[in-house]
C-alpha positions in Angstrom: 44.2 -5.9 -6.8 41.5 -5.8 -3.9 40.8 -2.4 -2.6 43.4 -1.3 -0.2 40.9 -0.5 2.7 38.9 -4.3 2.1 38.0 -5.9 5.4 38.1 -2.5 7.8 34.8 -2.1 9.1 34.0 1.6 10.0 30.4 2.1 12.3 29.6 6.0 12.2 27.2 8.1 14.3 27.2 10.7 11.7 25.0 13.5 10.0 25.3 16.5 7.8 28.9 16.8 6.4 32.0 16.7 8.2 31.7 12.6 9.5 29.6 11.6 6.2 32.5 13.0 3.6 34.9 10.8 5.8 33.4 7.8 5.6 32.3 8.0 2.4 36.1 8.5 1.5 36.7 5.3 3.5 34.1 3.8 1.8 35.3 4.7 -1.8 39.0 2.8 -0.1 37.3 -0.3 0.2 36.4 -0.5 4.1 32.6 -1.3 5.1 31.1 1.3 6.8 27.9 0.9 8.5 26.1 4.6 9.2 23.5 4.5 12.4 20.6 6.5 12.1 17.6 7.2 13.6 14.7 5.5 12.7 11.5 7.2 11.1 14.1 10.6 10.5 17.7 9.6 9.2 20.4 12.2 8.8 19.3 15.6 8.5 20.6 15.9 4.6 17.9 13.0 3.5 15.3 15.8 3.8 17.6 19.2 2.6 15.8 18.7 -0.8 14.4 16.1 -3.5 16.0 17.3 -6.6 18.2 13.8 -7.4 14.7 12.1 -8.4 13.1 12.2 -5.0 16.3 11.9 -2.8 18.4 15.0 -1.7 21.6 16.2 -3.5 23.8 16.7 -0.3 22.7 13.0 1.1 23.4 11.5 -2.5 27.2 12.9 -2.3 27.7 11.9 0.9 26.5 8.4 1.7 27.0 5.9 -1.3 28.7 2.8 -0.7 27.6 2.5 3.1 25.1 0.2 4.9 22.1 2.2 6.8 21.0 0.7 10.3 18.3 2.5 11.7 18.9 2.1 15.5 17.3 3.9 18.6 20.3 4.2 20.6 18.5 5.3 23.8 17.0 1.9 23.5 18.3 -0.7 25.3 18.0 -3.7 22.7 19.1 -0.8 19.8 22.2 0.1 22.0 23.2 -3.2 22.6 23.1 -4.1 18.9 25.3 -1.1 18.6 27.9 -2.3 21.0 27.9 -5.6 19.2 28.8 -3.9 16.1 31.8 -1.6 17.7 33.5 -5.2 19.1 34.0 -6.2 16.0 34.4 -2.8 14.0 37.8 -1.0 13.1 36.5 2.5 13.3 34.1 4.8 15.2 33.3 7.9 13.6 31.1 10.5 15.3 29.9 14.0 14.5 27.2 13.9 17.2 26.0 16.9 19.5 28.2 18.3 22.3 28.3 15.6 25.4 26.1 13.1 23.3 28.5 9.9 23.0 28.9 10.6 26.8 25.4 10.3 27.5 24.7 7.4 25.5 27.6 5.5 27.6 29.6 5.5 25.0 32.6 8.5 26.2 35.5 7.8 24.1 37.7 6.9 26.6 35.6 4.3 28.0 35.5 2.9 24.5 39.2 2.8 23.9 39.3 0.8 27.4 36.6 -1.7 26.1 38.4 -1.7 22.8 41.6 -1.7 22.9 42.2 -1.6 19.2 39.4 0.7 18.1 39.7 4.1 16.1 37.6 6.4 17.7 36.8 9.6 15.5 35.2 12.4 17.7 34.3 15.5 15.7 32.9 18.3 17.5 32.4 22.1 16.9 35.0 23.8 19.3 36.6 20.9 21.1 36.7 19.9 25.3 37.5 22.8 27.2 37.2 26.5 26.7 34.1 28.8 26.8 32.5 27.8 23.6 32.8 23.4 24.0 29.2 23.6 24.5 28.1 24.9 21.6 26.6 23.2 18.5 28.5 24.5 15.5 27.6 24.2 11.8 29.7 25.4 8.8 28.6 29.0 8.7 28.7 29.7 12.8 32.7 27.9 12.5 33.6 30.1 9.7 32.4 32.9 11.0 33.9 32.3 14.7 37.2 31.3 12.6 37.3 34.4 10.6 36.7 32.9 7.1 34.0 35.2 6.3 36.0 38.5 7.0 38.3 37.3 4.2 35.9 36.7 1.7 33.6 38.9 -0.1 34.4 42.8 0.0 35.4 45.2 2.7 31.7 46.0 4.7 30.2 42.7 2.9 31.7 39.5 4.5 30.5 36.4 2.9 30.4 33.0 3.5 32.4 30.5 0.7 29.8 28.9 -1.7 31.1 25.3 -0.4 31.3 24.6 3.1 34.9 24.8 3.6 34.8 24.2 7.6 32.8 20.7 7.2 35.1 19.4 3.8 38.0 20.4 5.8 37.3 18.9 8.6 36.2 15.5 6.8 39.3 15.4 5.1 41.6 16.1 8.1 39.4 13.2 9.8 40.0 10.9 6.7 43.6 11.3 6.7 44.0 10.7 10.6 42.2 7.6 10.6 44.5 6.0 7.4 47.4 7.6 9.6 45.8 5.3 12.6 45.5 2.3 11.0 48.7 2.3 9.9 49.9 2.9 13.1 48.0 -0.2 14.8 49.6 -2.4 12.7 52.8 -1.2 14.4 51.5 -1.1 17.5 48.2 -3.1 17.9 46.3 -0.5 19.8 43.9 1.6 18.5 43.1 5.7 19.2 41.1 8.8 20.0 41.4 11.4 17.3 39.2 14.5 18.6 38.7 16.7 15.8 37.2 20.5 16.3 36.3 22.2 13.3 37.5 25.5 15.1 41.1 23.9 15.0 40.7 23.2 11.4 39.5 26.5 10.4 42.5 28.1 12.5 44.6 26.0 10.7 43.6 27.2 7.0 43.9 30.6 8.0 47.3 30.4 9.3 48.8 32.9 6.9 46.5 35.2 7.8 47.0 34.6 11.4 50.8 35.0 11.2 50.5 38.5 9.5 48.7 39.7 12.4 50.3 37.9 15.0 53.3 39.4 13.5 52.3 43.1 13.3 50.7 43.5 9.9 47.1 44.4 9.1 44.9 41.5 8.6 44.2 40.7 5.1 41.3 42.9 3.5 38.6 41.0 1.5 39.0 41.7 -2.2 36.5 39.7 -4.0 37.1 37.3 -6.7 40.9 38.2 -5.9 43.6 37.1 -2.9 44.4 40.1 -0.9 48.2 38.8 -0.8 48.7 38.8 -4.4 48.1 41.4 -7.0 47.5 41.1 -10.1 45.2 38.1 -9.4 41.3 38.3 -10.1 38.5 38.2 -12.4 37.9 40.5 -15.4 35.4 40.7 -17.9 35.9 40.1 -21.8 34.5 41.7 -24.5 32.4 38.8 -25.7 30.5 38.9 -22.2 32.5 36.4 -20.3 34.9 36.6 -17.2 38.5 35.6 -17.1 40.6 34.7 -14.2 44.2 35.7 -14.6 46.4 34.9 -12.0 50.1 35.8 -11.0 51.8 34.5 -7.9 55.7 36.2 -8.2 57.3 38.9 -9.7 58.9 37.1 -12.4 55.1 36.3 -13.9 54.2 39.5 -13.5 57.2 40.8 -15.8 55.4 38.0 -18.0 52.2 39.2 -17.9 53.3 43.0 -18.4 55.7 42.2 -21.0 54.6 39.2 -23.0 51.0 39.3 -22.4 49.7 42.7 -22.6 52.9 43.8 -24.6 53.5 46.6 -22.1 57.6 46.6 -21.6 57.1 50.3 -19.7 55.0 48.2 -17.0 57.7 45.9 -16.5 60.4 48.3 -15.9 58.0 50.5 -13.8 59.2 50.7 -10.5 56.0 51.2 -8.9 54.7 47.8 -9.8 58.4 46.0 -9.5 57.4 44.1 -6.2 54.4 42.1 -5.3 53.8 44.3 -2.0 53.7 47.6 -4.4 51.5 45.6 -6.7 49.3 44.8 -3.7 49.4 48.7 -2.3 48.3 49.9 -6.1 46.0 46.7 -6.7 42.9 49.2 -8.4 45.6 50.6 -10.6 46.7 47.0 -11.6 43.4 46.0 -11.9 42.2 48.7 -13.8 45.2 48.5 -16.8 44.2 44.2 -16.6 40.7 44.9 -16.9 41.0 47.5 -19.6 43.3 44.8 -21.9 40.5 42.3 -20.9 37.8 44.3 -21.9 38.9 44.8 -25.8 39.1 41.3 -26.2 36.9 38.2 -26.3 37.9 35.2 -23.8 39.3 32.8 -26.4 41.6 34.9 -27.5 42.9 36.7 -23.9 43.4 33.0 -22.6 45.3 31.4 -25.9 47.7 34.6 -25.0 47.8 34.0 -21.9 48.7 30.1 -22.4 51.2 31.2 -24.9 52.9 33.7 -22.0 52.5 31.1 -19.9 50.2 33.2 -17.5 47.6 31.2 -15.3 44.3 31.7 -16.6 40.4 30.0 -16.3 36.8 31.1 -17.3 34.5 31.6 -14.5 32.2 28.6 -14.6 28.4 28.4 -13.3 27.5 24.8 -11.7 26.2 23.9 -15.3 29.9 24.3 -16.7 31.4 22.4 -14.2 28.4 19.3 -15.0 29.5 19.0 -18.4 33.0 20.0 -18.3 35.2 18.5 -20.7 38.2 18.1 -18.7 36.1 15.8 -16.1 34.5 14.2 -19.3 37.4 13.0 -21.0 39.1 11.9 -18.1 36.6 9.8 -17.5 36.2 11.4 -13.8 32.4 9.8 -13.5 31.0 7.0 -12.8 27.5 5.5 -11.7 26.3 4.6 -8.3 23.3 2.7 -7.5 20.4 4.6 -5.5 17.0 3.2 -4.7 15.6 4.9 -7.6 18.3 3.5 -10.2 21.6 4.4 -11.3 23.0 7.7 -10.8 26.0 9.7 -11.9 29.3 10.3 -9.3 32.2 11.4 -9.5 35.3 9.0 -9.4 37.0 9.6 -5.7 39.9 12.0 -6.1 42.9 10.2 -4.7 43.1 6.7 -6.1 46.2 4.5 -6.5 47.1 2.5 -9.5 45.4 -0.2 -9.5 42.9 0.1 -7.0 39.4 -0.6 -8.1 36.9 2.1 -8.2 34.2 0.9 -6.1 30.1 1.4 -7.4 28.5 1.6 -4.1 24.9 2.4 -3.5 23.1 5.4 -1.6 20.9 3.3 1.0 17.5 4.0 1.7 17.0 4.9 5.2 17.5 1.5 7.5 17.7 -0.6 4.6 20.2 -2.8 6.4 18.6 -2.8 9.8 17.4 -6.6 9.9 20.5 -8.1 8.4 22.6 -6.0 10.7 20.5 -7.4 13.7 20.7 -11.2 12.2 24.5 -10.5 12.1 25.5 -9.6 15.4 22.6 -11.7 16.7 24.9 -14.5 14.9 28.2 -13.5 16.3 26.5 -13.8 19.6 27.7 -17.7 20.9 24.7 -18.1 23.5 22.3 -17.3 21.1 23.6 -18.8 18.5 
């Protein structure tokens, strides 16, 4: 069976994370992805560090399976090469600075007239219109503007989540919208413009909290390694110096945790803790009860007992722990991809259909495919050929 997006060509004016992650997932499914980069500089993530045998960890993560064409779109000749690429492309993905596409003469509304079957994904920080539409937007900035950081950390000490959730969330919305647009084009014969604002993505993620304040409740208070809307749900130190994470998400689970795990039937019938809202109001008391029980036991014993009681639990792992995680290894979640310095490990895409091939694409050197792409578009020109 071939890859599901085999035969689809994606051209991307991309940098950083949101657009590159979207197009990497499209490449994983078999699409041809042509990444347009500035000559001599390339994607900014190429230069974040050199920890992957001289390459940047971010760039390697986001860009295997793609071709790299170094084109200066302010040069008339290179812009013409780009326009010829668009004429044969199915999808254009861009996350350039606000207004950049228009300044290049590539405004999405014009492109969709010139190429009616083209799907144009235009990723921005804040969308078009409104007082912020001119601003640059990076993950931390959008998370801050969208309120995410106010729910992370502790009261008075906001924190950014350790992974770039605004960028990643935007990438996944863009990726899924492209798949829907390809399906819609099969039905209608028409492409479309998909405008995605990172702030809109973050606002969607925040909607549980937005619903609360819109309807008169107080804003959720950050609780560190926990969740402001349920209790108990958090991290607890163990006797052997580890950290266990235990969670309940319903009153029924609380009764199991209290009765079957903690062996505290008195807590099961205690009306002060009977309902989740009561436990949230008494979070410090509940955490003290659970934390004291955990402090008297080793991690392995706590996890065994929690599993027996059917209570959700996990170990607080480091990044090193995840790199060596047996669940990933035994399920064959690692593969190799090629790079200019040899093969390196990469994760298998999270979502694959039965029988879909796993693509072992390469991480391209800057401009590695420029000459071949120039020759390709020249050959497509009936005058020149």
